[in-house]
C-alpha positions as CSV (number, residue, x, y, z in Angstrom):
1,M,6.2,16.4,14.9
2,S,8.9,19.0,15.5
3,K,11.0,20.4,12.8
4,R,14.0,19.9,15.1
5,N,15.7,16.6,15.7
6,R,13.0,14.9,17.7
7,V,9.5,13.8,16.9
8,V,6.7,15.2,18.8
9,V,3.4,13.5,18.3
10,T,0.9,15.9,16.7
11,S,-2.5,16.6,18.2
12,A,-4.1,14.4,15.5
13,L,-2.0,11.5,16.4
14,T,-2.1,12.2,20.1
15,S,-5.8,11.4,20.1
16,L,-4.8,7.9,18.8
17,Y,-2.2,7.3,21.4
18,V,-3.8,8.5,24.6
19,G,-3.8,5.6,27.1
20,F,-7.2,4.4,28.1
21,L,-5.9,1.4,29.8
22,A,-3.9,1.2,33.1
23,L,-2.1,-2.1,33.5
24,S,-1.0,-4.2,36.4
25,A,0.9,-7.2,34.8
26,M,2.0,-8.5,38.2
27,T,-1.6,-9.2,39.3
28,G,-3.2,-9.9,35.9
29,V,-5.8,-7.2,36.7
30,L,-6.9,-4.7,34.0
31,L,-8.0,-1.3,35.1
32,V,-10.6,0.2,32.7
33,G,-12.1,3.5,33.5
34,G,-11.1,3.1,37.2
35,C,-12.8,-0.3,37.5
36,S,-10.8,-3.5,37.9
37,K,-11.5,-6.4,35.6
38,K,-9.7,-9.8,35.8
39,R,-8.5,-11.2,32.4
40,S,-9.8,-14.7,32.2
41,H,-8.1,-17.6,30.4
42,S,-11.0,-17.8,28.0
43,S,-10.6,-14.1,27.2
44,S,-7.0,-14.5,26.3
45,Q,-7.9,-17.4,24.1
46,A,-10.5,-15.3,22.3
47,M,-7.8,-12.7,21.5
48,P,-4.8,-14.5,20.0
49,G,-1.6,-12.5,19.9
50,I,-2.9,-10.1,22.6
51,T,-1.5,-9.8,26.1
52,A,-1.8,-7.1,28.7
53,T,1.2,-5.4,27.2
54,D,1.5,-6.4,23.6
55,I,-0.3,-6.7,20.2
56,K,1.6,-9.3,18.2
57,I,1.1,-8.9,14.4
58,G,2.8,-10.5,11.4
59,Q,3.6,-9.8,7.8
60,T,5.5,-11.3,4.9
61,M,7.8,-9.0,2.9
62,P,10.1,-9.4,-0.1
63,Y,13.4,-8.6,1.6
64,S,15.0,-10.6,-1.2
65,G,13.9,-11.6,-4.7
66,P,12.5,-9.7,-7.8
67,A,10.3,-7.3,-5.7
68,S,12.9,-6.5,-3.0
69,G,12.4,-2.8,-3.8
70,F,9.3,-3.0,-1.8
71,S,11.2,-4.1,1.3
72,T,11.4,-0.5,2.4
73,I,7.7,-0.9,3.4
74,G,8.6,-3.5,6.0
75,K,11.4,-1.3,7.3
76,A,9.2,1.7,7.6
77,D,6.4,-0.3,9.2
78,R,8.8,-1.4,12.0
79,A,10.1,2.2,12.4
80,Y,6.6,3.6,12.6
81,F,5.5,1.1,15.3
82,K,8.7,1.9,17.2
83,M,7.6,5.5,17.3
84,I,4.1,4.5,18.4
85,N,5.5,2.3,21.2
86,E,7.8,5.0,22.4
87,N,4.8,7.3,22.7
88,G,2.7,4.9,24.8
89,G,1.5,2.3,22.3
90,I,-2.1,1.5,21.6
91,N,-4.2,2.0,24.7
92,G,-1.3,0.9,26.8
93,R,-0.2,-2.0,24.6
94,K,2.9,-2.0,22.3
95,I,2.9,-3.3,18.8
96,N,5.2,-6.3,18.2
97,L,5.6,-6.7,14.4
98,I,7.1,-10.0,13.2
99,S,8.2,-9.4,9.5
100,L,9.4,-12.4,7.6
101,D,11.0,-12.6,4.2
102,D,9.0,-14.5,1.5
103,S,11.1,-13.5,-1.5
104,Y,7.9,-12.6,-3.4
105,S,7.4,-16.3,-3.8
106,P,3.8,-17.6,-3.2
107,P,4.9,-21.0,-1.8
108,R,7.3,-19.3,0.6
109,T,4.5,-16.8,1.5
110,M,2.3,-19.8,2.5
111,E,5.1,-21.3,4.6
112,Q,5.9,-18.1,6.4
113,T,2.3,-17.2,7.0
114,R,1.6,-20.6,8.5
115,K,4.6,-19.9,10.8
116,L,3.1,-16.5,11.8
117,I,-0.3,-18.0,12.6
118,E,0.5,-21.4,14.0
119,D,3.9,-20.9,15.6
120,E,4.1,-17.2,16.5
121,G,0.4,-16.9,17.3
122,V,0.0,-13.4,15.8
123,A,-3.4,-11.6,16.1
124,F,-3.5,-10.9,12.4
125,V,-1.5,-10.4,9.3
126,Y,-0.8,-6.8,8.2
127,G,0.8,-5.1,5.2
128,S,2.1,-8.2,3.3
129,V,3.4,-7.4,-0.1
130,G,2.3,-8.7,-3.5
131,T,-0.7,-9.8,-5.4
132,A,0.3,-13.4,-6.0
133,P,1.8,-13.9,-2.5
134,N,-1.4,-12.6,-0.9
135,T,-3.6,-14.7,-3.2
136,A,-1.7,-17.8,-2.0
137,V,-2.7,-17.3,1.6
138,Q,-6.1,-15.6,1.3
139,R,-8.2,-18.7,1.5
140,Y,-6.1,-20.1,4.4
141,L,-6.5,-16.9,6.5
142,N,-10.2,-16.6,5.7
143,D,-10.8,-20.2,6.7
144,K,-9.1,-19.6,10.0
145,K,-10.9,-16.2,10.4
146,V,-7.6,-14.3,10.7
147,P,-7.7,-10.7,9.5
148,Q,-5.6,-10.1,6.4
149,L,-5.3,-6.3,6.8
150,F,-4.2,-3.6,4.4
151,I,-2.6,-5.7,1.7
152,V,0.2,-4.0,-0.2
153,S,-1.4,-4.8,-3.6
154,G,-4.0,-3.0,-5.7
155,A,-5.8,-6.2,-6.8
156,D,-9.5,-5.5,-7.0
157,K,-10.4,-8.8,-5.3
158,W,-9.3,-7.6,-1.9
159,A,-12.6,-5.7,-1.8
160,D,-14.9,-8.8,-1.8
161,P,-16.4,-9.0,1.7
162,A,-19.1,-11.4,0.5
163,H,-16.6,-14.1,-0.3
164,F,-13.5,-13.1,1.7
165,P,-14.8,-11.2,4.8
166,W,-11.4,-11.3,6.5
167,T,-9.4,-9.7,3.7
168,I,-9.1,-5.9,3.0
169,G,-6.7,-3.9,0.9
170,W,-5.6,-0.3,1.4
171,Q,-4.4,1.4,-1.8
172,P,-6.7,2.2,-4.8
173,S,-7.1,-1.0,-6.8
174,F,-5.4,-1.5,-10.2
175,R,-8.8,-1.7,-11.8
176,T,-9.7,1.7,-10.3
177,E,-6.5,3.2,-11.5
178,A,-7.0,1.9,-15.1
179,R,-10.5,3.2,-15.2
180,I,-9.2,6.7,-14.3
181,Y,-6.5,6.5,-17.0
182,A,-9.1,5.3,-19.6
183,R,-11.4,8.3,-18.8
184,Y,-8.5,10.6,-19.1
185,L,-7.5,9.3,-22.5
186,L,-11.0,9.4,-23.8
187,K,-11.2,13.1,-22.9
188,E,-7.7,14.2,-23.7
189,K,-6.5,11.8,-26.4
190,P,-9.6,10.1,-27.9
191,A,-7.6,8.9,-31.0
192,A,-4.9,7.2,-29.0
193,K,-3.4,4.1,-30.3
194,I,-2.7,2.2,-27.1
195,C,-0.3,-0.6,-26.2
196,V,-0.3,-2.2,-22.8
197,I,2.5,-4.0,-21.1
198,Y,1.5,-5.8,-17.9
199,Q,2.6,-8.3,-15.3
200,N,0.8,-11.6,-16.0
201,D,-1.1,-11.9,-12.7
202,D,-3.9,-10.0,-11.0
203,L,-1.9,-6.8,-11.1
204,G,-1.9,-6.6,-14.9
205,K,-5.1,-8.4,-15.6
206,D,-7.0,-5.9,-13.4
207,Y,-5.6,-3.1,-15.6
208,L,-7.1,-4.7,-18.7
209,V,-10.5,-5.1,-17.0
210,G,-10.4,-1.5,-15.9
211,L,-9.6,-0.3,-19.4
212,R,-12.5,-2.3,-20.8
213,D,-14.8,-1.0,-18.2
214,I,-14.4,2.5,-19.6
215,L,-13.4,2.1,-23.2
216,G,-16.3,-0.4,-23.8
217,D,-16.8,-1.0,-27.5
218,Q,-13.9,1.3,-28.2
219,Y,-11.4,-1.0,-26.5
220,D,-10.6,-3.2,-29.6
221,K,-10.3,-0.1,-31.7
222,M,-8.0,1.8,-29.4
223,V,-5.9,-1.0,-27.8
224,L,-3.7,-2.2,-30.7
225,K,-1.5,-4.6,-28.8
226,T,-0.8,-6.0,-25.3
227,A,2.2,-7.9,-24.0
228,S,2.7,-9.6,-20.7
229,Y,5.7,-10.6,-18.6
230,E,6.3,-13.0,-15.7
231,V,8.0,-11.9,-12.5
232,A,10.7,-14.6,-13.2
233,D,11.6,-13.1,-16.6
234,P,15.1,-11.6,-16.7
235,T,14.1,-8.8,-19.0
236,V,11.1,-7.3,-20.9
237,D,13.1,-5.9,-23.8
238,S,11.4,-8.2,-26.4
239,Q,7.9,-7.1,-25.2
240,V,8.8,-3.5,-25.6
241,L,10.1,-4.0,-29.1
242,T,6.9,-5.9,-30.0
243,L,4.7,-3.1,-28.8
244,Q,6.8,-0.4,-30.5
245,A,6.5,-2.3,-33.8
246,A,2.7,-2.3,-33.4
247,G,2.6,1.4,-34.1
248,C,1.2,2.6,-30.8
249,D,1.5,6.2,-29.7
250,T,0.4,5.6,-26.2
251,L,1.9,3.1,-23.7
252,I,0.3,1.9,-20.5
253,T,2.7,0.1,-18.2
254,A,1.3,-2.1,-15.4
255,A,4.5,-3.3,-13.7
256,I,6.4,-3.4,-10.4
257,P,9.5,-1.2,-10.0
258,R,12.2,-3.6,-11.3
259,F,10.4,-4.1,-14.6
260,A,9.2,-0.5,-14.9
261,A,12.8,0.6,-14.8
262,Q,13.7,-1.8,-17.6
263,I,10.7,-0.6,-19.7
264,I,11.7,3.0,-19.2
265,R,15.2,2.3,-20.3
266,K,14.3,0.3,-23.3
267,V,11.7,2.7,-24.5
268,F,14.3,5.5,-24.3
269,D,17.1,3.6,-25.9
270,T,14.9,2.6,-28.9
271,G,14.0,6.3,-29.5
272,W,10.3,5.5,-29.1
273,K,8.4,8.4,-27.6
274,P,4.9,7.2,-26.6
275,F,2.5,9.1,-24.3
276,H,3.5,7.0,-21.3
277,I,1.2,6.2,-18.4
278,M,2.6,4.0,-15.6
279,S,1.1,2.2,-12.6
280,N,1.6,4.1,-9.4
281,V,3.2,1.0,-7.7
282,A,6.1,1.5,-10.1
283,V,6.9,5.2,-9.9
284,S,9.0,5.5,-6.8
285,I,11.8,8.0,-7.7
286,T,14.2,6.0,-5.6
287,T,13.5,2.5,-6.8
288,G,12.0,3.1,-10.2
289,Q,13.2,6.3,-11.9
290,K,16.6,7.1,-10.4
291,P,18.1,3.8,-11.4
292,V,17.5,4.5,-15.1
293,E,18.2,8.3,-14.9
294,L,15.3,10.8,-14.5
295,D,15.7,12.2,-18.0
296,K,14.8,8.9,-19.5
297,A,11.5,8.9,-17.6
298,A,10.6,12.5,-18.2
299,G,6.9,13.1,-18.9
300,I,5.6,9.9,-17.5
301,I,2.1,10.2,-16.1
302,T,0.7,8.3,-13.1
303,G,-2.0,8.5,-10.6
304,V,-1.1,9.5,-7.1
305,F,-2.9,9.2,-3.8
306,L,0.0,10.3,-1.6
307,K,2.0,13.5,-1.6
308,D,5.4,13.4,-3.3
309,P,8.2,13.5,-0.7
310,S,10.5,15.0,-3.3
311,D,8.2,17.9,-4.2
312,P,9.8,21.2,-3.0
313,R,6.4,22.9,-3.0
314,L,5.5,20.8,0.0
315,A,8.5,22.1,2.1
316,N,6.1,23.7,4.6
317,D,3.3,21.1,4.4
318,P,2.4,20.1,8.1
319,G,1.8,16.4,7.2
320,M,5.0,16.2,5.2
321,N,7.0,17.9,7.9
322,D,5.8,15.3,10.3
323,Y,6.8,12.6,7.9
324,R,10.2,14.0,7.3
325,A,10.8,14.3,11.0
326,F,9.8,10.7,11.5
327,M,12.1,9.5,8.8
328,K,15.0,11.6,10.2
329,Q,14.6,10.1,13.7
330,Y,13.4,6.6,13.1
331,L,14.6,5.6,9.6
332,P,17.6,7.8,8.7
333,E,19.2,5.1,6.6
334,V,16.3,5.3,4.0
335,D,15.9,8.0,1.5
336,P,12.7,10.0,2.6
337,T,11.8,10.5,-1.1
338,D,11.2,6.7,-1.5
339,A,7.5,6.4,-2.2
340,N,7.5,3.0,-0.4
341,A,8.4,4.7,2.8
342,I,5.6,7.3,2.7
343,F,3.2,4.5,1.6
344,A,4.1,2.5,4.8
345,Y,3.8,5.6,6.9
346,G,0.2,6.4,5.7
347,M,-0.9,2.7,5.9
348,S,0.6,2.2,9.4
349,M,-1.2,5.4,10.6
350,T,-4.5,3.8,9.3
351,L,-3.8,0.6,11.3
352,V,-3.1,2.6,14.4
353,S,-6.5,4.3,14.0
354,V,-8.2,0.8,13.6
355,L,-6.5,-0.6,16.7
356,T,-7.2,2.4,18.8
357,K,-10.9,2.2,17.9
358,C,-10.9,-1.4,19.1
359,G,-10.4,-0.2,22.7
360,N,-9.8,-3.2,24.9
361,D,-11.6,-5.6,22.6
362,L,-8.8,-6.8,20.4
363,S,-10.5,-10.0,19.3
364,R,-10.0,-10.8,15.6
365,E,-13.7,-10.2,15.0
366,N,-13.6,-6.7,16.4
367,I,-10.3,-5.8,14.6
368,M,-12.0,-6.7,11.3
369,K,-15.1,-4.9,12.3
370,Q,-13.2,-1.7,13.0
371,A,-11.2,-1.9,9.8
372,A,-14.5,-2.1,7.9
373,S,-16.0,0.9,9.7
374,L,-13.7,3.8,9.1
375,T,-15.4,7.1,8.5
376,K,-13.8,10.0,6.7
377,F,-10.4,9.1,8.1
378,V,-7.7,11.5,6.8
379,V,-4.1,10.5,6.3
380,P,-2.1,13.8,6.5
381,V,0.3,12.6,3.7
382,A,-2.5,11.7,1.3
383,T,-3.4,14.0,-1.6
384,P,-5.7,16.8,-0.5
385,G,-9.3,15.9,-0.6
386,T,-8.7,12.2,-0.1
387,E,-10.7,10.5,2.7
388,I,-11.0,6.9,3.9
389,T,-14.4,5.4,4.5
390,T,-15.2,1.7,4.7
391,S,-18.2,-0.3,5.6
392,A,-19.2,-4.0,5.9
393,T,-20.2,-4.0,2.2
394,D,-17.4,-1.7,0.9
395,F,-13.8,-2.7,1.5
396,R,-12.3,-0.2,-0.9
397,V,-10.2,1.8,1.6
398,L,-8.9,4.3,-1.0
399,S,-10.5,4.8,-4.4
400,Q,-9.3,8.3,-5.5
401,L,-6.3,9.4,-7.5
402,Q,-4.9,12.6,-8.8
403,L,-2.9,12.5,-12.1
404,A,0.7,13.6,-11.9
405,R,3.5,14.1,-14.5
406,L,7.2,13.6,-13.9
407,H,9.0,16.9,-14.4
408,G,12.6,16.9,-13.4
409,A,12.9,14.9,-10.1
410,T,9.2,15.5,-9.1
411,F,5.8,14.2,-10.0
412,E,3.7,17.3,-10.4
413,P,0.0,16.8,-9.7
414,F,-2.5,18.3,-12.2
415,G,-6.3,18.4,-12.4
416,D,-8.8,17.3,-9.8
417,V,-8.8,14.3,-7.5
418,L,-10.6,11.6,-9.5
419,S,-12.7,8.7,-8.4
420,G,-12.6,5.3,-10.1
421,D,-16.1,4.4,-9.2
């Protein structure tokens, strides 16, 4: 993309957009490689949500409710697909994203997902937010053999093709993240007295499992106290005070942005100064740290798998320049340093690769097959050295992180890219 005021598709993306499919909607004839092929009624039935000109997909998004900070993801998804459509779409078809508000409420997620599948007739569900909301619809979508692609949640269970072959995540799992943090503590702070505050669902519980994976018989010696919260809780102040009283010198926070901001503020206000590690889903400067003032969050460590949009050292990074140009043209109302925006940008780029690989076979079976057969796919805004490879038996799309420390207004990466395997 250009550094000027318009977006020019890079050569890497151009290969994704090149049209392989000439269309003649008036006659219902598809021209593939110069040969005509009639689209039969049975063919259209075999590819729900697919027409000669469109790929209709759906998602649920917390545009309201306790996790509304993630709504930027839905906005960025729509903007990215607008860019794709303006540059020719996917093999001649345009992406039609229907994004519905579920307020981060599992019953509402089920209601909206049923609407997407049964009323709107989408081809698949993509990029829906939240562990509990996606859990609520996982069985329903798998029973109907509808792809549940690139869930916005790090729950480890999204990588379970043996039991849920139609569900796949995108980001590194919470369990993977916790394993990396535990290895780091064993090496750099082996005498740590650890407290953990976590969301009482798969998000937080996966962190506890990951810590146990690595700490092993040291877990009960090193983890002095844990405290959970519910997404409906108004505050987590009492949990923070309980952990502080336990005498911990290290705090691991497994939370979403709203509660992470509360935790940062309360830790600072009490004068407690633990070595603080925080889940990467909570560390958006825009939705997590700025609301509580950056000085209160100074020194927090997290694991990153995407480049930091606020890092001035990336001013001339080609991938980041493309991202910034995209944000300027297609999503100017959103702060480009919002981690949720760059998350959606990288995830949507991955989906475009999958759909392009499908060619003219956009059946649900082939869409799922291509999502599970990515090979060394590189997202230009991912941390250097990060590649995406999936297979029919390995649904972990991303499994690498680099540690980063908040300094000023930037998370500064340090050390090597680490694997949670």
